[in-house]
N, C-alpha and C positions, 0 to 999 in steps of 0.2 A: 504493500500500500504505499510505501515512501517512494513516491517518484512524483514528479512533475504533472499536473492537470493539464497543463496547455504548454509547450517549449516552442517557441519560435522564432525563425530567423526573419529579418525584418524585409528581405527581399522576398520572401516566402508570403507574408501578410500582404506586402504591396502588389504580389501577382494576385492573391485573393480579391482584392480592392479592384481591379482591373474587370476581373472576370463579374464581381458583382453589379460592376458599374455597366459593362455590357449586358448583362442579362435584365437589369432594370430597363434599360433603352428598348431592348428586345421586348419586353412586356409593355412598354411604351407605343410601340409601333404597332403591334398586332391589335391591342385595343383604343388604338388612335387616342392615346391620353397623353398628357405632359410626364416628363421624367417626375418631377416634383408631387403629381398627383399620386402617381405609383407609388413613391417613397412613403408619402402619407398614408396611403392606403393600407401600405404593408406593415407601417407603425401603429395601426389602427386609431389614426388621428381623427378628433370629434369634427373637422372642416370637411371630413369626404361622407357621402353618404353612405349609408347601411347597402346599398344596391351597388356602387361602384366598388366598394371594398370586396361585396362578393364577386363581382366578375374580375378583379384583380387577383384575388386568391385563387380562384378556378383557374386562370391561365397560368397562376404561378407552379400550381400543382402540374397542369399538363408540359409545363417546360421544366418542370425536375427542380424548381429554383427554390433554394433554401437560404436564408440569409444569413452573413458573416457577421455576429458582433464582435468578432475582435479586430476586423477591418475597420467598423465604426468605430471601435477604441481608439485605433491609430490615428485615425482622422482628427480625433479629439485629443490628440497627444497623452491619452491616458491607454496603458496596456492591462488595466484591469487586474494586475498580478503583482504579489509580493514575493518578494524572496527570502528564503530563509536559510541561514548560513550556520551549519553546526559541522563539530569535529569529527561525528560519527552517528549512526543509527542503530548500533547492535548495541551501545548502551541502553537499557529500556527508560532512561529518563529520557532521552530525546523522542525516544517513539513514541511514548505518553504526551511529552509538550508539544510536538509536531500535531499529535490528534487536538489537543486544544486549541491550538492556531487554526487549522483547517475547519473545525467546527465555527469559529468566529468569520474566518473568510466567507465560508458558503453563504452564511447570512447576509453578508455584505455584496455577494455576487462578484467575488474574485477569484481567481486563481492562486496556486500556490507553487512558487518553483523552489526545490530543496536542492542546496548544494552541498556537499560534503567537503571539508578542508582535508580531512587525514592526518590533521595535528600538523598539517604543513602551512608554515606563516607567509610564505611566498605564495602558496596556492589561495589563501586567503586575501591577500593585496590583491591579486590577478583578478577574483571572483568580485569583488567591492570595485574595483576601477573597471569593468567591464559593464557594472551598473550603471555607470554614468552615460550610457548610452542611450536611457529611458526604457530597458529591458522591463524595469520594474519600478512601480510606483513608490516602495518604500520596502524596506530591508528589517529582518528581525535577525540579529545577531548573537552567538555565543562563541567567543574567542577561542584562537588554539591553545594550547598548554604553552607555546614558546611565544604568544604575541608580548612583545616588551614596548614595541615602539606603535603611536597611533595615530601616524599622519595619515594612512589610508582610509581611516575611519573618518577622520577630521575632513579631509578631501572630498569624501562622498557627502558629507552635510554641507559644506560649502557649495557642492554643486544642487542644491534645495533638495536634497533628498534624506525625507526622514527616518532616521534609523534609532532600534530599540535595544537595547543590550538586556539579554535574559541569562540567568544562571551564572555563567561565567561573563562577569561585568568587569570593567575597566574605571576605577573612581577618576583618571585624569580624561575621559571623555565627557563632554559636557552635554548628554541626552539623558531619557528616560533608563532605568533601570528595576529589572524585576527579578529578586532575589530570594533567598531563603535564609533564617537566623542561624548562620552557619557558626556563628562564635559560640553563639547558645548550644549548639547541637554536638559541636565538637568537646565543651564541657560535660555536657548531660551523657555522651558517650564512655568518657574517662570516668566520671563519677559513676556510672553504673558498675564498669569493671571492678571500680576500686571496692564500690560497697559489695560486691562479690567475692572479695579477699583477694584480688589482684594487686600485686604489690610491685610488679614491673611489667612496665604496659608500653608496648612499641605501637608508634603511629605510623602507618603505611601512606606515602605521598608519591605522586608520578611527577609533580613539578613544583619549583619555587616559584614560579611566575604567576600563578592561577591565585587572584584573590580569594577564594574559596576555600583551596589548600590551606591558605596561611592563617584565614580566620577560622578554618575549624582546628588547624594546629594551635593558635594561641588559647582557644577555649580549652583544649586538650591539656596544655600545658598549666594555665589558670588550676584547671580538677586538680593535678598533680601536686601544684602547691598549697592547695585548700587541706588535700587528704594526706598531706605531708609526705607524700611519696614521690617528690620531684626527681630524687636521684634514682628512681627506677625507671624513668623515663627514657625512651630511644628512638628518634624519629628515621625512620630509613626512605630513601627516596629510588623509587622504581619507577625509571622514566622510559626506560627500554621494551623490547619486544616481550611476547608473552614468556617466550622461554627464557630471556632474562631475567626478568621480574620473579620468576619460580625459583630459578636460581638462586636469587638475592634472598627470598624468601625461606629457602632450603637452610641457606647459610646461618641466617638469623634463627631458627629455630633448633638448629643442629650445635648453636654454642652452649658452653656448659652454663654460661649464666643467661641462658634462652629466657623471653618474656615469658610470663603466664597470662597475658591479656594482651590481644592485637586489636587494633583499630584500622581497619578499611577505610580508607577516607573517599575511595570512590568505587564504585562497584566492580570494575574487572580487576580489583585486587583481593578481593573476597575471595572468589573460587580457588587461586592459587594457596591460599593459606589451607583450604580444604586438603588440596593436592599434595603440598607439602607433608602435611601433618600423615597423611597415610602412607608416603614414602618412607619417612622418620620413624613410622611406628607410633607415632605420640596420637593421643584420644582429645576431642571436641567434646565436652568441656573440662574434663578432668585434668588433662595437661594443659591447655590453652584453649582461654575463652576467648571468642571472637565478636564482635559488632562490626558490620558494614555499613555503610554509605550507599543503600540498595533499594532499587523499586523493581525488583526482580517479583513477578507474582509467584513464582517457583520457591521463594525464600522459606516458605512456610512448609515445603517439601523436600527440602534437602535432610540429608543424614548428618548430623542433626540437624534440626531446621533452625535457620539463621537470625538471631538477633538484628535488627536493621534500624537504621535510622531513616525513613521514608521522605523524600522529598514530594512535596504538592506539585509534582511534574506538569498533569492536564490544568490544572489551574494555573501555573506560574505561565505555560504557552498562550492559556486561554486569556489572560491578563495582560501579557507584552502586547497579544495581537490587538486586544481592546483599546490600547493606549494608541498603536500604530494605526490605527483607523479614526481616532480621534482629532488626531494631527492631519490626516487626508481629509477628512473633512471639513477642520475648521483650522483655517490658517492660523489664527491668533491662539490657539491651544499650545503652551508651554510646555515642550516635551522634557525641556532640561529640569522642570520643576517636578517632575513624576520620579520618586525613587519607591517603590512599593517592595515591602518585607512580608513573606508567607511563611507561616510557621510548619517547619517539618515535625515528625512525629518518630520516638523511639516505641518499636515493637519489641517486647522481651519474647525471646523463646530460649530452644534448647542449648545453643551454642555458648550461652552465658549459666546455663544452668535454670534457665526458667521453664515453663509449662511446654 
């Protein structure tokens, strides 16, 4: 389901415009009416009589004429399309967020183009640069883990393109941001492990650049301080391939002073902990207790079931799209004044000794 509803090249749409215009002229000739009358009749204008509309529609059916709404949009310099730029869709968070975005876009009569950066900042820059051509009317963006400079985002905004950031946001960009309470949930995750008896809690992260990672880590560190186990904290960076990440986690868990609690700050780092424990003969939760920032529906069916910090992904996508469309519909709407924080939820399961 994660593909664009309508991907077009400008030349293709212009060709469709020419075909449409020729077909309308043919209708006009056949019915001995003006092109303007034909056009109004096809749009069900009140200016055209019911009888004339009937004649036009009957002839249109006979000539197999189908109006092209996208060509009309191009003539009005509106693509009726928004762009959604995300790192990946294998992560269930982005899958759910896109569903929320599309639910709003449909009600507005818009199509959604989905672009994957695959965590490549150069690809992100190229995609946003391409949007300057008018391919889309607005952009919803979640940046890559390596995005450190924001000139390409600012340049798009300077080109009068509204941009809304969601989940992976950048404080340096002056626009709307839709996020969750990452500091608080990092604190909640670490506190939960501490309350379950963990004294050596590791934090797994994918990037030192992402605001969400750093906010969650800051909450984690604060919890360790408050529970007087700061010396037992250990942050591990896992920015590589799945194989490299698994190896790094195995090395962490195979160490004599291995942690007894682990926080996977992103979904893709939770499953390698299960795999590493299995390969090392460790048991969850007896040897290692695990909390994952994860939206997987299957989390409850893993063995053991995974305790998760679940983000309101659908709602975040929905809210981000609503802000974008408010900007498109009302020029005076100030995106820069919109910062939305939606609360995540701790779901306690067997991986931390819960039910």
